[in-house]
C-alpha positions in Angstrom: 0.0 0.0 0.0 2.5 2.5 -1.3 2.0 6.0 0.1 -0.4 5.0 2.9 1.0 6.1 6.2 -1.8 4.9 8.4 -4.3 2.5 6.9 -6.5 2.3 10.0 -9.5 4.5 10.1 -9.1 7.5 12.4 -11.9 6.5 14.7 -10.1 3.3 15.7 -6.6 4.6 16.2 -7.0 5.0 19.9 -7.5 1.3 20.2 -4.3 -0.7 20.1 -3.6 -4.1 21.4 -6.0 -4.8 24.3 -4.7 -4.7 27.8 -5.7 -8.4 28.1 -3.4 -9.4 25.3 -0.6 -7.3 26.7 -0.8 -8.7 30.2 -1.3 -12.3 28.9 1.8 -12.0 26.8 3.7 -10.6 29.9 2.5 -13.6 31.9 3.8 -16.0 29.3 7.1 -14.3 28.9 7.8 -14.2 32.7 6.1 -17.5 33.6 3.8 -15.6 35.9 0.4 -16.6 37.4 -2.2 -14.8 35.2 -4.9 -13.2 37.3 -5.4 -10.6 34.6 -7.8 -12.1 32.0 -11.1 -13.3 33.1 -11.4 -16.8 31.8 -11.8 -20.0 33.9 -9.0 -22.7 33.9 -11.5 -25.5 34.2 -14.3 -26.7 31.8 -18.0 -26.5 32.1 -20.5 -29.3 32.9 -19.7 -32.6 31.3 -23.3 -33.1 30.0 -23.1 -29.8 28.1 -19.7 -30.7 26.6 -21.0 -34.0 25.4 -24.0 -32.4 23.8 -21.7 -30.3 21.6 -19.7 -33.4 20.7 -22.8 -35.3 19.8 -24.1 -32.4 17.6 -20.8 -32.3 15.7 -20.9 -36.1 15.1 -24.5 -35.9 14.1 -23.6 -33.5 11.3 -24.7 -30.2 12.7 -21.8 -28.5 11.0 -23.4 -26.2 8.4 -25.0 -22.8 8.7 -27.8 -22.8 11.3 -30.6 -20.3 10.9 -29.5 -16.6 11.1 -31.6 -15.8 14.3 -30.2 -18.9 16.0 -31.3 -22.5 16.2 -35.0 -22.8 17.4 -34.0 -25.1 20.4 -31.7 -22.4 21.9 -34.2 -19.5 21.2 -36.9 -21.5 23.0 -34.6 -22.4 25.9 -33.7 -18.8 26.3 -37.3 -17.8 26.5 -38.1 -20.5 29.0 -35.1 -19.3 31.1 -36.2 -15.7 31.0 -39.8 -16.6 32.1 -38.7 -19.0 34.9 -36.1 -16.8 36.5 -37.3 -13.2 35.8 -41.0 -13.5 34.8 -40.1 -11.9 31.4 -42.0 -13.2 28.4 -40.3 -13.2 25.0 -41.3 -14.7 21.7 -38.6 -17.1 20.4 -39.6 -16.3 16.9 -38.7 -12.6 16.6 -37.6 -11.5 20.1 -34.4 -13.6 20.5 -31.2 -13.3 18.5 -28.2 -15.6 19.0 -24.9 -13.9 18.5 -21.2 -14.7 18.5 -20.8 -14.1 22.1 -22.1 -11.1 24.1 -19.4 -8.9 22.5 -21.0 -9.2 19.0 -24.4 -8.6 20.6 -23.1 -5.3 22.1 -21.4 -4.2 18.9 -24.2 -5.1 16.6 -26.7 -3.3 18.9 -24.6 0.0 18.9 -24.1 -0.2 15.1 -27.8 -0.8 14.5 -29.0 2.0 16.7 -26.4 4.8 16.4 -25.8 7.3 13.6 -22.5 9.1 13.5 -22.5 11.8 16.1 -25.1 10.1 18.3 -24.1 9.8 22.0 -24.0 6.7 24.2 -23.9 6.9 28.0 -21.5 4.4 29.5 -20.6 3.7 33.2 -16.9 3.9 33.7 -14.9 1.8 34.3 -16.3 -0.2 31.4 -15.4 -3.4 29.5 -13.1 -2.3 26.8 -15.2 -3.5 23.8 -17.9 -0.9 24.7 -15.7 2.0 23.7 -14.6 0.3 20.5 -18.2 -0.5 19.5 -19.2 3.1 20.0 -16.2 4.3 18.0 -17.0 1.9 15.1 -20.5 3.4 14.9 -19.0 6.9 14.7 -20.9 7.7 18.0 -19.6 9.6 21.0 -19.1 8.2 24.6 -20.6 10.0 27.5 -19.1 8.5 30.7 -20.7 8.4 34.1 -18.1 7.4 36.8 -18.7 4.6 39.3 -17.0 5.6 42.6 -16.4 3.7 45.8 -19.1 4.3 48.4 -19.6 2.1 51.4 -17.3 -0.7 50.2 -18.8 -0.9 46.7 -18.8 1.2 43.5 -21.9 3.2 42.5 -22.9 6.3 40.5 -24.5 9.7 41.2 -27.9 9.8 39.6 -27.4 13.6 39.0 -24.3 12.8 37.0 -26.3 10.3 34.9 -28.9 12.9 34.1 -26.3 15.4 33.3 -24.6 13.0 30.8 -27.8 12.8 28.7 -28.1 15.3 25.9 -30.2 15.9 22.8 -28.0 13.5 20.7 -28.1 10.7 23.3 -29.4 7.5 21.8 -28.7 4.7 24.3 -27.3 3.9 27.7 -25.0 0.9 28.1 -25.6 -0.9 31.4 -23.5 -3.7 32.8 -24.7 -5.5 35.9 -23.2 -7.5 37.5 -20.5 -5.1 36.5 -17.1 -5.8 35.1 -14.6 -4.7 36.3 -15.9 -3.4 39.7 -17.9 -6.4 40.8 -20.9 -4.2 41.6 -24.4 -5.5 41.2 -26.7 -2.6 40.7 -29.5 -2.4 43.2 -33.2 -2.1 42.3 -33.0 1.6 43.3 -29.9 2.2 41.1 -31.6 0.5 38.2 -34.8 2.5 38.8 -32.7 5.7 38.4 -31.4 4.4 35.1 -34.9 3.4 34.0 -36.3 6.8 34.8 -33.8 8.5 32.6 -34.3 6.1 29.8 -38.1 6.6 29.8 -38.0 10.4 30.3 -35.5 10.9 27.4 -36.7 8.0 25.2 -33.5 6.1 25.3 -32.7 2.5 24.5 -30.9 0.5 27.3 -28.3 -2.0 26.1 -28.0 -4.2 29.1 -25.0 -6.6 29.4 -25.9 -9.3 31.9 -23.4 -12.0 31.1 -22.6 -12.5 34.8 -26.3 -12.8 35.8 -25.9 -16.1 37.6 -22.5 -15.3 39.2 -23.7 -13.3 42.2 -22.8 -13.9 45.8 -23.9 -13.5 49.4 -27.6 -13.7 48.6 -27.4 -10.6 46.4 -30.2 -10.5 43.8 -29.6 -9.8 40.1 -32.4 -7.7 38.8 -32.7 -7.5 35.0 -33.2 -3.9 33.8 -36.0 -5.2 31.5 -38.0 -6.4 34.4 -38.6 -2.9 35.7 -41.9 -1.2 34.8 -41.7 0.4 31.3 -38.3 -1.1 30.4 -39.0 -4.3 28.6 -40.0 -2.4 25.5 -36.8 -0.3 25.4 -34.2 -2.8 26.7 -31.8 -5.1 24.7 -31.0 -7.8 27.3 -27.7 -9.6 26.6 -26.4 -12.9 28.0 -23.9 -15.5 27.2 -23.1 -19.2 27.7 -19.4 -18.4 28.2 -19.5 -17.0 31.7 -22.5 -18.9 33.1 -21.2 -22.3 32.0 -17.4 -21.7 31.9 -17.0 -22.0 28.1 -15.7 -18.6 27.1 -14.1 -20.0 24.0 -17.5 -21.0 22.5 -18.4 -17.4 21.9 -22.1 -18.0 22.0 -24.4 -15.4 23.3 -27.9 -14.0 22.8 -30.1 -11.0 23.2 -33.7 -10.6 24.0 -35.7 -7.5 23.0 -38.9 -6.3 21.3 -39.2 -7.5 17.8 -38.4 -4.1 16.2 -35.1 -3.9 18.1 -34.1 -7.5 17.4 -34.9 -6.9 13.7 -32.6 -3.8 13.6 -29.7 -5.7 15.3 -30.1 -8.7 13.1 -29.8 -6.6 10.0 -26.3 -5.6 11.2 -25.4 -9.0 12.6 -26.1 -10.8 9.3 -23.3 -8.8 7.7 -20.9 -9.3 10.5 -21.0 -13.1 11.1 -24.3 -14.1 9.6 -24.9 -16.8 12.2 -23.2 -18.6 15.1 -21.9 -22.2 15.5 -24.7 -24.8 15.6 -23.1 -27.4 17.9 -22.5 -24.8 20.6 -26.0 -23.5 20.3 -27.6 -26.9 20.9 -25.3 -27.5 23.8 -26.2 -24.1 25.3 -29.9 -25.0 25.0 -29.3 -28.2 26.8 -27.3 -26.4 29.5 -30.0 -23.8 30.1 -32.5 -26.6 30.7 -30.4 -29.2 32.6 -27.2 -27.7 34.0 -28.3 -24.7 36.2 -27.7 -26.9 39.2 -24.1 -27.1 38.1 -24.0 -23.3 37.9 -25.1 -23.2 41.6 -22.1 -25.2 42.5 -19.9 -22.9 40.4 -21.3 -19.9 42.1 -20.5 -21.3 45.6 -17.0 -22.3 44.5 -16.4 -18.8 43.1 -17.5 -17.2 46.3 -14.9 -19.2 48.1 -12.2 -18.3 45.6 -13.1 -14.7 45.9 -12.7 -14.8 49.7 -9.3 -16.6 49.7 -8.0 -14.1 47.1 -9.3 -11.1 49.1 -7.7 -12.4 52.3 -4.4 -12.7 50.5 -4.7 -9.2 48.9 -5.6 -7.6 52.3 -2.7 -9.4 53.9 -0.4 -8.1 51.2 -1.4 -4.5 52.0 -4.1 -3.7 49.4 -7.5 -2.2 50.3 -10.0 -4.5 48.5 -13.6 -4.1 47.5 -15.7 -7.2 48.0 -17.5 -7.9 44.8 -21.1 -8.9 44.8 -20.8 -10.6 41.4 -18.5 -11.4 38.5 -15.0 -12.9 38.5 -13.1 -9.8 39.7 -11.7 -8.0 42.8 -10.8 -4.4 42.7 -7.7 -3.5 44.8 -6.6 0.0 45.9 -2.8 0.3 45.7 -2.4 3.4 47.8 -1.9 1.6 51.2 1.3 0.3 49.6 2.5 3.8 49.0 1.8 3.6 45.3 -0.4 5.7 43.0 -0.1 4.3 39.5 -1.8 1.0 38.8 -0.4 0.8 35.2 3.1 1.1 36.5 2.5 -1.5 39.2 0.9 -4.1 37.0 3.8 -3.9 34.6 6.2 -4.5 37.4 4.3 -7.2 39.3 5.4 -10.1 37.0 9.1 -9.3 37.5 8.6 -8.5 41.2 6.5 -11.5 42.4 5.4 -13.5 39.3 1.7 -12.4 39.3 -0.2 -10.6 36.5 -3.2 -8.3 37.2 -4.9 -5.6 35.0 -4.7 -1.8 35.6 -8.2 -0.6 36.0 -7.4 2.8 34.6 -7.5 1.5 31.0 -11.3 1.1 31.4 -11.9 4.8 31.9 -12.3 7.7 29.5 -10.7 9.7 32.3 -7.9 7.4 33.5 -7.1 9.5 36.5 -10.4 8.3 38.0 -9.1 4.7 38.2 -5.3 5.2 38.5 -5.2 3.8 42.0 -7.0 0.5 41.3 -6.0 -2.8 39.8 -8.1 -5.8 38.9 -7.5 -9.4 39.9 -9.5 -12.4 38.5 -10.4 -15.2 40.9 -11.9 -17.7 38.3 -8.9 -20.0 38.8 -8.2 -23.3 40.5 -7.7 -23.0 44.3 -4.1 -24.1 44.1 -3.4 -21.3 41.6 -5.0 -18.7 43.8 -3.1 -20.0 46.8 0.2 -19.8 44.9 -0.6 -16.3 43.8 -1.5 -15.3 47.4 1.8 -16.8 48.6 3.7 -14.7 46.1 1.7 -11.5 46.9 2.8 -11.9 50.6 6.2 -10.7 49.6 5.1 -7.7 47.6 5.8 -5.1 50.3 9.4 -6.3 50.6 9.9 -6.2 46.9 8.7 -2.7 46.4 10.7 -1.5 49.3 
């Protein structure tokens, strides 16, 4: 491409290699324990895995229907009704996607014209910013700040972020990376703004079943007046520990699903058939396994928090997700990016700097994120290494 200095479109130039790729490469290079990227190191339920194998052997290896295989769409509707009292039509109100990431991106691309605005809660999962940029839209961040041992937002700041060009609000609860599960009161504040300003809510709920200590996950669509303006997104990856399957789905009114599907069909057209059939099986037969996973993750969370506290961090006990936020200031440090780049060499542990998930990095400079979706022996080894951190940083 002679004469082309920068082939990448301008709107994507702020997005380089993801922090997850950078930190994973650092873990490999240094032989460190990787508590940075949020993927389990054990597999999902055996019955679900076998269902995928059976589907492959039975010849389910060609294009499935664009909206998703009927079995999965029906299973999703059954799940929504049973757990949340939400009724969706499997023929028109459910769309299967290549993971939740595609569902989020296709939703933004379908709904936003260039110059439209999308409200996001920062820190946010990094794909949100990229999806908004791809659409030529503009981010309007609302910051989650520590309050009473958890992260929350100021409803006044949310209202102030909404302007005449605002098209949508991206909501993530249970929230990555803070571990917050929005309360009914917090969700009601979001719902009020959406209804008053005629906004669509794009609700990322991939950690819906991974909540702890009796905390309730409340879907935004279940609040009065919100089903008709919410795109509710879930995934098999986090619920059943198969993140590599990249199989997700969204539920929404038919007109919203139709809009998103028009975009999705030109991104990936459809999603892998065997994984869809296995996901349908899991939703119907393996939620008991998920209960065991949730109990196990709560224990892993607690053993990691105990180790981080003993190492000198101030931690925030997450009500959901795979992640613990740790404040580095008690260690006499102020820059999470600098610390996470040093940790592998210092003690052989990898974490992620939370500041990369903000439009305004200074808001998160003092936090780093650790993942606890790992085997107990891995967490224990990491805790043992963290015990020497104060000594190593002097």
